[in-house]
Each structure stands twice: as C-alpha cells, then as structure tokens.
C-alpha positions as a printed NumPy array, in Angstrom:
array([[  44.144, -109.199,   38.422],
       [  41.396, -110.318,   36.041],
       [  38.237, -108.388,   35.683],
       [  34.996, -110.362,   36.309],
       [  33.859, -109.238,   32.852],
       [  36.902, -110.906,   31.242],
       [  36.15 , -114.141,   33.129],
       [  32.532, -114.099,   31.924],
       [  33.623, -113.406,   28.329],
       [  36.089, -116.306,   28.487],
       [  33.31 , -118.604,   29.733],
       [  31.064, -117.528,   26.851],
       [  33.836, -118.162,   24.323],
       [  34.424, -121.651,   25.744],
       [  30.692, -122.425,   25.505],
       [  30.555, -121.226,   21.879],
       [  33.715, -123.105,   20.857],
       [  32.738, -126.43 ,   22.433],
       [  29.238, -127.52 ,   21.331],
       [  29.284, -130.603,   23.576],
       [  29.893, -128.421,   26.588],
       [  27.271, -126.057,   27.79 ],
       [  25.273, -127.615,   30.59 ],
       [  27.912, -126.822,   33.217],
       [  28.644, -123.427,   31.695],
       [  24.946, -122.534,   31.559],
       [  24.621, -123.539,   35.205],
       [  27.636, -121.392,   36.076],
       [  26.219, -118.393,   34.151],
       [  22.856, -118.867,   35.86 ],
       [  24.635, -118.799,   39.212],
       [  26.494, -115.605,   38.282],
       [  23.256, -113.971,   37.083],
       [  21.497, -114.97 ,   40.314],
       [  24.36 , -113.536,   42.395],
       [  24.275, -110.263,   40.45 ],
       [  20.491, -110.033,   40.853],
       [  20.772, -110.658,   44.621],
       [  23.445, -107.97 ,   44.911],
       [  21.347, -105.484,   42.913],
       [  18.344, -106.168,   45.189],
       [  20.468, -105.597,   48.289],
       [  21.809, -102.306,   46.916],
       [  18.459, -101.063,   45.584],
       [  17.254,  -98.094,   47.606],
       [  20.218,  -98.144,   49.969],
       [  21.913,  -94.823,   50.53 ],
       [  25.696,  -94.865,   50.796],
       [  27.091,  -94.417,   54.295],
       [  30.374,  -93.175,   55.605],
       [  33.405,  -95.438,   55.784],
       [  34.882,  -96.536,   59.089],
       [  36.51 ,  -93.637,   60.902],
       [  34.28 ,  -91.053,   59.201],
       [  31.275,  -89.413,   60.925],
       [  28.088,  -88.497,   59.116],
       [  26.052,  -85.304,   59.277],
       [  23.202,  -84.754,   56.835],
       [  24.514,  -85.92 ,   53.435],
       [  28.212,  -85.548,   54.219],
       [  30.979,  -87.574,   55.84 ],
       [  33.659,  -86.006,   58.046],
       [  37.063,  -87.26 ,   59.099],
       [  38.695,  -85.584,   62.104],
       [  42.407,  -86.223,   61.572],
       [  44.376,  -86.585,   64.785],
       [  47.755,  -86.134,   63.124],
       [  48.936,  -82.571,   62.531],
       [  49.991,  -81.033,   59.234],
       [  50.442,  -77.627,   57.613],
       [  47.299,  -76.451,   55.754],
       [  48.533,  -77.387,   52.247],
       [  49.572,  -80.893,   53.334],
       [  46.239,  -81.337,   55.125],
       [  44.406,  -80.448,   51.902],
       [  46.485,  -82.975,   49.924],
       [  45.809,  -85.656,   52.546],
       [  42.06 ,  -84.97 ,   52.426],
       [  42.154,  -85.332,   48.616],
       [  44.049,  -88.618,   48.992],
       [  41.286,  -89.811,   51.329],
       [  38.621,  -88.966,   48.732],
       [  37.486,  -85.649,   50.203],
       [  38.646,  -82.089,   50.79 ],
       [  39.288,  -79.788,   53.749],
       [  35.844,  -79.176,   55.212],
       [  33.661,  -76.513,   53.628],
       [  31.384,  -75.173,   56.393],
       [  28.315,  -73.71 ,   54.698],
       [  25.904,  -72.964,   57.552],
       [  25.529,  -72.618,   61.313],
       [  24.035,  -76.117,   61.731],
       [  27.085,  -77.729,   60.135],
       [  29.459,  -75.497,   62.122],
       [  27.621,  -76.304,   65.392],
       [  27.741,  -80.033,   64.666],
       [  31.505,  -79.908,   63.984],
       [  32.122,  -77.936,   67.195],
       [  29.894,  -80.334,   69.181],
       [  31.907,  -83.309,   67.873],
       [  35.074,  -81.701,   69.193],
       [  33.708,  -80.386,   72.501],
       [  31.886,  -83.632,   73.321],
       [  35.35 ,  -85.249,   73.259],
       [  34.385,  -87.605,   70.446],
       [  37.569,  -86.372,   68.782],
       [  40.768,  -84.778,   70.098],
       [  40.316,  -81.232,   71.372],
       [  42.856,  -79.22 ,   69.377],
       [  43.035,  -76.637,   66.578],
       [  41.642,  -77.932,   63.254],
       [  42.246,  -76.635,   59.743],
       [  39.18 ,  -76.006,   57.579],
       [  39.174,  -75.354,   53.828],
       [  38.82 ,  -71.542,   53.806],
       [  41.695,  -69.442,   52.458],
       [  42.307,  -65.892,   51.238],
       [  45.321,  -66.158,   48.954],
       [  43.897,  -62.965,   47.417],
       [  43.88 ,  -60.922,   50.607],
       [  40.409,  -60.47 ,   52.106],
       [  38.716,  -62.668,   49.461],
       [  37.944,  -65.803,   51.48 ],
       [  37.236,  -68.858,   49.313],
       [  36.708,  -72.582,   49.835],
       [  39.591,  -74.639,   48.465],
       [  37.193,  -77.401,   47.384],
       [  35.411,  -75.447,   44.637],
       [  36.796,  -71.9  ,   44.988],
       [  33.328,  -70.618,   45.938],
       [  33.134,  -67.49 ,   48.075],
       [  32.841,  -68.111,   51.821],
       [  29.305,  -67.013,   52.732],
       [  28.719,  -68.354,   56.259],
       [  31.43 ,  -67.529,   58.815],
       [  32.019,  -68.017,   62.519],
       [  35.05 ,  -65.786,   63.053],
       [  36.334,  -65.111,   66.551],
       [  36.064,  -61.457,   67.616],
       [  38.541,  -59.319,   65.662],
       [  39.231,  -62.05 ,   63.099],
       [  40.353,  -62.45 ,   60.405],
       [  43.163,  -59.985,   61.087],
       [  45.971,  -61.198,   58.794],
       [  48.469,  -60.671,   61.616],
       [  51.817,  -59.512,   60.196],
       [  50.417,  -60.018,   56.698],
       [  51.015,  -63.774,   56.79 ],
       [  47.673,  -65.372,   57.766],
       [  45.867,  -66.869,   54.774],
       [  44.335,  -70.106,   56.108],
       [  41.364,  -70.63 ,   58.437],
       [  41.148,  -72.965,   61.397],
       [  38.892,  -73.72 ,   64.351],
       [  40.676,  -72.199,   67.32 ],
       [  40.761,  -74.391,   70.418],
       [  41.357,  -71.522,   72.87 ],
       [  38.379,  -69.502,   71.552],
       [  35.585,  -72.106,   71.756],
       [  36.328,  -73.247,   68.204],
       [  35.506,  -69.918,   66.595],
       [  37.331,  -69.383,   63.313],
       [  40.74 ,  -67.73 ,   63.145],
       [  43.126,  -66.969,   60.302],
       [  46.661,  -68.246,   60.731],
       [  49.879,  -68.861,   58.821],
       [  49.298,  -71.854,   56.54 ],
       [  52.62 ,  -73.378,   57.628],
       [  51.386,  -73.855,   61.214],
       [  50.83 ,  -77.506,   62.142],
       [  47.248,  -78.333,   63.243],
       [  44.774,  -81.186,   63.078],
       [  42.401,  -81.032,   60.111],
       [  38.867,  -82.001,   59.12 ],
       [  38.177,  -83.706,   55.809],
       [  34.699,  -83.77 ,   54.257],
       [  33.142,  -85.74 ,   51.41 ],
       [  29.673,  -86.584,   50.108],
       [  28.38 ,  -89.82 ,   51.653],
       [  29.781,  -92.811,   49.83 ],
       [  32.431,  -90.88 ,   47.909],
       [  35.23 ,  -91.565,   50.369],
       [  35.664,  -94.929,   48.653],
       [  37.326,  -93.046,   45.759],
       [  40.892,  -93.897,   46.777],
       [  39.991,  -97.616,   46.592],
       [  38.493,  -97.224,   43.11 ],
       [  41.648,  -95.367,   42.002],
       [  43.776,  -98.221,   43.356],
       [  41.571, -100.788,   41.62 ],
       [  41.764,  -98.879,   38.332],
       [  45.575,  -98.741,   38.538],
       [  45.754, -102.443,   39.41 ],
       [  43.653, -103.329,   36.351],
       [  45.538, -100.974,   34.009],
       [  48.917, -101.979,   35.445],
       [  49.885,  -98.35 ,   36.184]])
C-alpha cells in the first residue's frame, strides 16, 4: 500500500525530470492541494465524535460489550478497541452509565469496570493506576469474600451498585476512551500495513 506522500513525491520527481511535462502535473498538484484544503476546512473546529457502537457522555466514549469475559480478558479487549475498562470518576458519570443500562439501551447484566485491588484494600483504576476516589459500592462492599475478590463490577441484582468479585467470573464489560481516540486500532493497522509488519 503506497502512502499518498510517496505518490506526491513521485509526481514531483517526474515533473523535475521531464522539462516538457509539467502542465498536467501542475494541474494534478493543484487538484491535490485543493482537495487537502477542502478537507482541512471541513475538519477545522470539528470535535471528534464516538465511533459506531460507542455512546458519548461529556468528553468520553463508552462501549457496552454484550459478550462476557473474565476481567483480565475484558481489559485486553478494551485496549484492543482503543480504550480501557471504564474509569468512573464521579456520580454524574456513574448515574449516566447506570441509566444507559436501566433504560434498556444496553443489555441488563453485570458489567466489569476498571477498578481493582491487587494490593488488598488499595483500589486503583487499571487505566492509569490512580487511586479510586469516587465509589458507589453496594452496602457491605467491598468485602473480599473468601479472600478472592479483587475486581469491581456493576451488580445487576443490586441496582448496579458496585461489588467486588473474583476476576475470573464472566461478565459483560464497559470500555471507555476519550472522544475520537477509539480509532486507534485502525491507525495501528494502517501503520503495520505501511511498515509491512
């Protein structure tokens, strides 16, 4: 797959090597420049939006995965999609997520979120390892039942309050990313296609 830059450079080399040519090449370059200018004008001032299948709230995009995975696999899948397991930072965000589920816009089930306490009692967000500040734990939670519960989820049977559970349990999951960044997997694919790796 040839890069547009390589095509333009080839055109310039042809124009420089053939003095009798140039009118057609100049017209072609003018067309390319006009197309680039039109594209820049269309993009100017536009804020990136969420990709299809993602829902937006404030400056973030959310993907409510309907398939079920253990917590670690859900985190890997979110990274592959260009995001991370959701990092709920305030009550407005938590309320919006719960309203998406309870309004039946997504499947009503348990959903993994990105909070974990692999150091017991020290709850952190997997995305950036920051300390969990806002919480919405169900009464009596987290309880680390039988010493095996290190991953947080929204619990269907408790009005989507948070609960700690064994990370190997299979639940739905919610991915989050800044608006526009969930195109990252495509750019990675494009980069590998160009580099041949």
